[in-house]
C-alpha positions, 0 to 999 in steps of 0.5 A: 452859616457854619452848619451850611458850609459843613453840609456843602463840604461833606456833600459837594453840593450847594445847599440853602438855610431858611431863617425866620425872625425871632418871635419876642413878646411886647416886654421884649423877652423870648416867646416860648419861654416861661419860669419853669422852662421851655413850652414843649408840643410833646405832651410827655414834656408839656402837658396839655393842661399846662400848654393851654394855661401857658396860651391863656396867660398871654399878655393883652399886648401880645394875644392879638399879634400871637392870633395872626402868627399861631392859628388859622383865623381869618385877619378879619375875625382877629380884628373883629375879636380885638374891637370886641374886646376893646369895647366890651368893658370886661375881660377879654376873650382873645386869650381864651380863643388863642388858647383853644385854637393852639391847644386843638391844634397840637393836642386834638380835641381830647386834649383841649377837652381835658385842659379845659375840664381841669381848668374849670374844676380848679376854678370851682373847687369841685374835682368830681369831674376829674378823671385819673389821666387828668390828675396825672397831668396836674402831677406832671407840671399842672401845680406843685407836687409833693410825695408823701407818706401815708399817715401824714397829718394836714399840718405836716402836708402843708409844711412839706407843700410849702403852703405854710412855713411852720406847723404853727402857722399851718395850724392858725391857716387851717383853724381860720377855715383857709385850707381845702381837701379835694375842694372840701373845707378843713378846719381841724388842725390835728386832721389825719389823711384817710383813704377817702381823701386819696382819689384813685388811691393815689391823689390828694389836692391841697388848696390854701386860700383861693389859688394856692395848690399842691398835689399830694402823690401818696407813696 
C-alpha cells in the first residue's frame, strides 16, 4: 500500500492496486525458485532449454494445477489427461504437455523445437543434431560449464569439471569405460583432446556415467 499512497500524493489522484495470490508448490515453497535462482522469461537470463527443463521437473502433485494456471488448455482436457496418467501405469505425460505448452507460449515454436532437440540429444548421447546455437544454450545455463586451455588431457578435464575429485580417481573412471566425449566412449586415461573434439571449434561435452555432464568451452 505504500506505493499506492506515494502515487496518490504525487499525482493528487486516486489509484488502485491489483494483487494476486502467491503461487506455492505442494511442498510449501514459492513457485518459480530453483537451486540456481529465479526462472526468467527473457532467454538471455534463462535459456529456452533450461526453461523447458524447469517445467519438465514439475512435481506430480503440482502439474495439473499448473496446467490450469499457465496454459490455455480446457479444464476438460486437463482432467482427461490427469485421468489418463492415473490409469496408464506409466510415467505421466502431464509434465511434457506443460513444458511444451508454456515453452511454446514464451519462446515460440522455434524455441520449443530447440529445447526438445537438446533434451533428446542429451538423453540419447548423440550430438550430431545439435547446432552451434544449441551449444550456446548449454553453455549459458544448460549444464555445468568449465573453460579450458587447448592441450589439456581427459583426466584433468574431469577434475576441472568437478566430475571427479582427483586425477587418480579420474584415471580409474576412464579405464572403466564410464566417460564419453561428445557421445563417444573414451577409455584411454592418457587421452589428450584434439581439434576434432572441439565442436564448432569451441565446445566439448563430457559425460560421466549416465547423467553427469559438463561442457568444456575452449579458450
